[in-house]
N, C-alpha and C positions, 0 to 999 in steps of 0.2 A: 614973552608976554602971552602968546597963545597957550603955551604949556601951563602958565599960571592960571589962565582963565579956565582951562580944562580941569585942572586940579581943584579949582574953586567950585566948579560945577559938581565934581565927584564928591567933594566934601559936603556940599548941600544935599545931594542925594542920600549920602550915608547918614547925615544928621536927620533927614526926614524919616528914614527907615528906623533909626534909633528912637526917634520921638514916638512913632506909631507903636513900636514894641513896648516902650516905656508906658505909654498910655494904656495899651492893652493889658499889661501886667498889673497896673494900678486898678483897672476896672475888674480884673479877676479877683484881686484882693478885696474889693468892695462888693463882690458877687454880682457885678453887672456883666453877665456872661455874653449877652447879645452884643453889647457895646464893645466888649473885648474882641469878639469875633470880627467885628467891623474893622477895628484897628489892625488886627493881624492880617486881615484880608488886604488892607491897603499896603502893609509892609511887604506882603508876598507879591503883590502886583508890581512893586517897584524893583525888587531884587530877589526873585524866588530861589536862585542858586545859593545865596548866602543865608536867607531867612529860614528856609526849609529845615536844614540840619540843626539850626539853633533852636527853632521851635520844638523839634523832635526831642532835643535834649531837655528842654524845659518841661515838656510833657512827661518824660520819664521821671524827672525829679518830683513833679506834682503827684504822680501816681505812687511813687515810693513813700511820699509823706501821707498818703491816704486822701489827698485832695482830688477826688475823682471828677468832681464837677469841672474843675479847672483843666484837668487832663483831657476830658472829653471836649471842652470848649476849644482848646488848642488843636486837638486832633481833628476835629471837624473841618478846620481850615486846611489842614494838611491833606486830608482825604479829598477835599474839594479840588485841590490843585494837582493831586496825584492819586487818582482813584484806582491805580494799578497796584498800590501797596496793600496787598491782601492781608499780610500779617498784621499791619497796623490797624486795618479796618476790623479784623477779628478781635484784636486786643481792646479796641475802643468799644466794641460790642459787649465784651466782658465787663468793662467799666460801667457802661450804661445799664447792664443787667444788675450789677451790684447796687446801682442807684434806684433799682426797681422801675426804670424807664424802659419797659419791655418793647413798646413800638419802635423806639429809637434803636434799641439793641438789635431787633429783627432786621431793620433797614441796614445796619452796619454789617451784619453777617451776610446779608444778601449782596452787599457791595463787595465783600471779600470773595464770595462765590462767583460773582460776575467777573472779577479780575482773574480768578483761578477756579474753574468749575469743579475740579476734583480735590479741592483743599479740605481735607477731612475735619480738622478742628472747627472750621466755620460751619460745616454741614452739621456736625453733632451739637455744636453750641446753639445753632438755630433751633434744632429739635428740642434741646433742653429748655431753651427760652420759651418756646411755644407750650411746653409741658409745665412751665413755671417751676423748674427744678434748678436749684442753685449748685450746679456742678459745672466745671469748666475744663475744656481742652482734653487732656489725657484721662482725667477722672471720669469724664462723660463716656469716652470711648471704652474705657475699662468696664464701666457699669453695664454697658449693653452687651459686652462680649460674653457675659455669663449666660446669655440666652442662645448663643451661637450653636450649641449642640442639641438644642431641642428639635426633635423631628415630629412631635405631635403637640396637641394642645395640653394645657395644664388643667387637671380635673380636681374637683373637691373629693374629700374622703368618702369611703363607703360608710353606711350606717351600720353600727354593730361593733364587734371586737376590733381592736387596732389592726390585727393581721388576719382579717376575715378571709381573704383569698388563700392565704397559706393554710389556714385551718381547713378550708373547703377542699383544697388540693389534697391534703393529707387524708381526709375522710373519703374522697373520691377514689384515690389510689389504693387506700386500704380496702375499700369495698371491692375494687377490681381484683385485688390480690386474693381476697376471700372467694370471689366467684371463680377465678381461675383455678384456685386450689381445689374447690369443690368439683369443678368440671374435670380436672385431671384425675381426681380420686374416682369419679364416676367412670371415666374411660379405663382406668386401671382395673376396676372391678369387672367391667365388660370384657376386657382383654383376658383376664384370668379365667373368666367363665368360658370363653372360646377355647382357651388352651386346655381346660379340663374336658372340653367336648372333643378335643383332638383337631380342632379347626385352626391349624397353625398359620395358614396363609391369611385367613380372615383376622386373626389376632394381630398380625404384623401391621395391618391397616391402622389399628389403634395407636401404634407407636408413632406413625406419621402425624395423626391428629394431635397427639400429645405434644410432639415437637413443634407443630405450628402454633399451638396455644402458648407454649413456653417462649417462643420467639416473638410473639405479639407484644408490642409496646404497652406498658401499663401506665404511662404518663397520662395525667388528666388533660383532656383536649378542651377546646373552646366549647364544643358541643356538650361535653360532660358538665361544664360549669353552667351552661344555659339550662340544661335539664335539671340540675340541682337547684338553681334559683326557682325554676318553675315548680318543682316539688315543694319547696319551702312556702311558696305563695299559696299553694293548694292545701297544705297541711297545717301551717302555722298562721291561722286566720287572724289572730290578734295583731300580728306584726306584718300582715300581708302587704300593706302599702310600702313599708320599709323594704321588703323583699322586692317589690316591683321597682322601687327606686334603684336598688342595687343591681337588678337585672338590666335596667336601662343604662346605668353607668358602665357596667361591664360590657354590654353590647356596643356602646358608643366607643369605648376604648379599643374594642376589637373589630371595629368597622362593620358591625351588624346594624346598620343605620335604621332600617325599617323596624326592627325589634325595639331599638332604643327609643325611637320617636313614638311608637305605639305605647311603650311603657310610661314615658314621661307625660303623655297626654291623658293618661288614666289618673294622674295625681292632681291633688288640689294645690294650687300655687301658694295659698296661705299657709299650708303645712310644710311645703318644700321650697325653701328660699331660692335654691339654685335652679329650679325648673326652667325659668325663662332663658337663663344663660345656656343650659344644656340643650334646649331646643334650638338655640342659635348655633351651637356647635354641630348639631345634627345637620342643619342647613349647610354649614361650611364644609363638613365632611362629605356631604352629598354633592358637592361641586357648586352650590349656590352661595358663593362667597359674598356677593354684593348684598344679598338678603340677610346673611348672617352678620355682616358688618353693620348694616342699618339697624338691626335689632340690638346689637351690642352697644351701639351709640346711644340708643334710647335708654338702655339700662344705665349707662354712665351718666346720662343726664339726670337720673334720679340719685346717683351716688358716685361721685367722681373718684372716690377713694378705694372702691372695690378692686382688690388686687387681681382676682380671677378675671374680671371683666377687662381690666387694663392689659394684662398679659395676653389674653386670648384675642382681643381685637388687634393687638400688635402683631401676633402670629398670623392672624387672618390677612392683614395688610402685607405681611411678608410673603405669604403664599400667593397673594395677588400681585406680587412684584412691585409694590408701592413702598420703596425703601424708606423714604422720608417719614411717612406716616407710621410705618412699623417702628422706626427708630424712636419717634416721639413717644409712643405709648409704652415701649419697652423701657425707655429712660424713666418714665413716670413710675412704672412698676418697680424698677430697681430702687428708686428713691423710697417708695412706700415700704418695700421689703426691708430696706435698711433700717427704717424706723421700727418695724415690728419684729426685728430679729429673724427675718427670713420666713416668717409665718404668713401664709396666704389668707387663711380664714380669720376674720376678725373675731368670730365667735370662739375659735380655738384660743386666740390671744387673750380674750377675756377670761376663759376658763383657766389659763395658765396664770393670769394676774390674780384671780381669786385664790388659786392654789398657793401662790407665793405669799399672799396676804395671810391666809390661814396658817401657813407654816412659819409666819413671823419674818419673812424676807421682804421687809417693807420697801427697801430701795428698788428692788426689782419690780415689785407690785406697782409702785408709784410710777415708774417709767412706762410700764404697760398701760396703766390707767390713763395717763396723760395722752397717749396715742389714741386709745380706745374711745375716750369721751368726745373726741372731735369727729369720730366716724360712726360710732355705735352708741348713740345716746341712751343711757339706761340709768335710772336714779341711783342704783347701788354703786355705780362707778364713782359718782361725785361724793356719795356718803362715805365710801371707804377711803377716798383720797383725803377727805376732810378729817377722818379719824387718824390717818397716818400723820398728817400735818399737826394735829393736836398732840399726838404722841411725841412729835419732834418739837413741841412748844412753839410752833409757828401759827399763832392764832390768826393773823391777818390772812395767811394763805388758806387756812381752814375755812374762814369766813367767806372768802371768795368762792370756794368750792360749793358751799351751801347756797350762795347767791346765784351761781350759775345753774345749779340744780333747780331752783325755784323759777329762774327765768325760763327754763325749758318745761318745767312741770309746776305751775303755780299752785296747784292744789295738793302737792306732796306734803303730807302731815309730818313725816319724819324730818324732812328738810326744814320745815318751819320750826320744829322743836329744837333742832340742832342750832339754827340761827338764833333762836331765843337764848339758848345756852351761852353762845358766844357773846350776845348782848349782855346777859346777866353777869358774865365774867368781868367785863369792863365796868358795868354799873356797880357791882359790889366793891370793886377797887375804888371807884369814885366815892362811894359811901364811906368806906373805911378811912380814906384820906380826909374827907370832910369831918368825920368824927374826931380825927386827930388834929383838926384845925389846920390842915394843909390844903388850903383852898385852891391855890394856883395849880399844883399838880393834879388836883381833883378835876379841874376843867379839861385837862388832856384826856382823862379816862372817860368823862361824861361825853366828850365829843366823839371818842371812838365808839362808844355805845350807840350814840345817835347815828353814826355812820353805818351801823349795822341795821338797827331798827329804830324808827322815830316813834317811840311810844310816849303817850301823854305823861306817865310818871317820870320818864327820863327827861323830857322837856321841862317839867316842873322842877326837877332836881337841878337842872342847869340854871334855871332862874334863881333858885335858892343859893347856889354857889356864888353866882354873880352878885347877889344881894350882899353876901358876906364880904365880897371883894369891893363893895361900894361902887360897882359899875351899873348905875341905874339904867343906862341906855340898853345894855345887854339884858339886864333883868326884865325890863319892860318888853323887849323884843320876844323873849322866851315866854313871858306870861301871856302875851297876846296870842302867840302860837298855841299855848296850852288851852286858852279860852276857845279858840277856833276848833281845836281838836275835840274838846269836850262837847262843843255845840254839834260837831259832826257825829260824835258818838250818840248824842241824844237824838239827832235827826234819824240816824240809822235804826235806833231802837223804836222810834215812833213809826218809822216806815214799816218795820216788821209787824208792829201792832196793827197798823192800818191794813196791811195785806191779810192779816188774820180776820179782821172785820169784814173785808170784801169777800173772803172765802165763806164766812158765815152767812153773809147776805145771799151769795149764790146758792148755798145749801137751802136756805129758807125759801127762795124763789122756786127752786126745783120742787119743793113740797107745797107750793102755792100759799105759803105763809107770808103774804105780802106786807102786813103790818110790821112783823118782826124784821123782815128784810129792810124796810124803811128805816127802822131804828139803827140797824148796823150801818147802812149807807150814810145816814145823817152824821153818825159818829165819825165815819171815815172822811166825810167832806169837811168837817170841822178841823181835821188834822192837816189837810192839804187841798189847795185849789186844783181840782181835778175835773175837767170838763166831762169826761166819760161818766163819772159818778153823778155829776149834776144831771146829765141827760137821762141816766137810769132813774133817778129820783123823780124827775119831771114826768117821765113816762108812767111811773107807778101812780103818782098823784093824779095825773090826767085820767089814767085807766080806772082809778077808784073814784073818780069824779070829786076829788077833794080840791076844788078850785081855789079856795082861800089859802090852803097849804101850798098850792102851786105858785100863787102870786107871791106869797111870803118867801118861797124858795128863790124865785127870780130876783126879788129885791136884795136878798142876802147875797146871791151870786154876783150881782152887779157891784155891790160894795166890796166883796172879796177881790174881784178882778181889779177894781179901781185901786184898792189898797196895795195889791201885789205890784201893779204898775208903778205906783208912787215909790214903793220900797226899792224896786229895780232901778228907778231913775236916781234915787238918793244914793244907792250903792255905786252907781256909775259915776256920779259927781264926786263922791268920796275917793274913788279910785283915781279919778282925773286929778284931784287936788294932791293926792299922795304922790302921783307920778310927777306932777309939777314941782313939788317940794324936793323930790329926789334929784 
């Protein structure tokens, strides 16, 4: 009997566990994740030894199906009861990151590292998470390893020919060879002169001098380069600033920090984009790492995508023995370089994109333009992307490019013209279909045209098409919109005219032609209720002692204001009625 009672109790416990698991799974299916977690927690509290492996198996199945929300929901219960499972915590962090839940992902990676301090996947995943880079585990570690061999910072290119240092080396060494040859020739002549004079001992001294000169290295030294840059600064005055920049860059790369810093400070930041970064590198190489890091952080605040700033702040942190921060920025750099094909300079990437476009390699150009326009906003990028899409007959994509251009540069005339072309393409299609009595397909094209530009003639065309389709509600809707648009056009034209009148009035007043100024101001006031114009007129009438005109102006002004208030109240009531009907 006792055995039966015990068995019955065990069955009850098992049934309870099964019910909690069943309810939890049902809630997951309904996306009630918090409720599911509560049910799994109850099951775990009853029988953790049996429930833990079962939930872990369910987690794996959900993850395999791509249902990461459910996998994380289950996993959080498992971590709660076994926070030493660092591999599971790391995996859950990856799932949370794929779901863009970065705070949760960070917490899970930290849980993994708390369980195992030197667990590399969690360390690198946490850095990637904070850098907002979607790489995981070994892929993250591999991307950072490409920077392991760097012993110095990464510098921008010199200004001038692509192999400027090699060309300078050749010139320096060639000049040295010429000077040595001349010196040897001079010593040979002096030796022969001594021999002719019978001074054999003195002549032998020249052999020693010639031997010393021949043994002297002819390789270009750092000092030779510095002298050559200085010579160019002094002689090539038109390009002097570029030579100063190159002098600074060469000096920095060769640890002549004082020369580098002095050179960069002589340059205008507006003309030399990399000047702030290079001055920060001067600080870092001078041992002032914290100042260099602070300066680089400020630069990244202005442009988080700059590859030079990201890699160099990462290398600064590496020199400062701050491994995690170094890893974070180097991961970000690796991700950015992957997008730009290993190119650090966005300007260089843009040049390559333009070259590919001009050579007809549109796929390559487009891939570079897509990257560049997110980091290096320039109208030509969007214009050329639009042109490529149009070449590919992708009208919607081309339209989007022109809209993005105008969102960034609202006054760009070429962008406006291109967008008008896209609008006209669809508008002409709608007109053609309407001409062929195909009214239903015509609506599709007129709506596409309106999606690009909402022009009065397009709205009117839409009304006409719906009229043919006997859809009076739509027809009236577009006709009302057309009337409002035309009223707005009229209002804008009148406002332009009014501003011209006010300008004329100001010109007359400056010439003390007050009567003419009054005429212009009166015309302007009739167009719009404008208190400033009223005050100007009142001042003129009062100053000219035209009291009757002043009284008439005041009466007219009161009526205008009263009328305006009534119209505003009427419009408000109309809007309220319309809203109530809707």
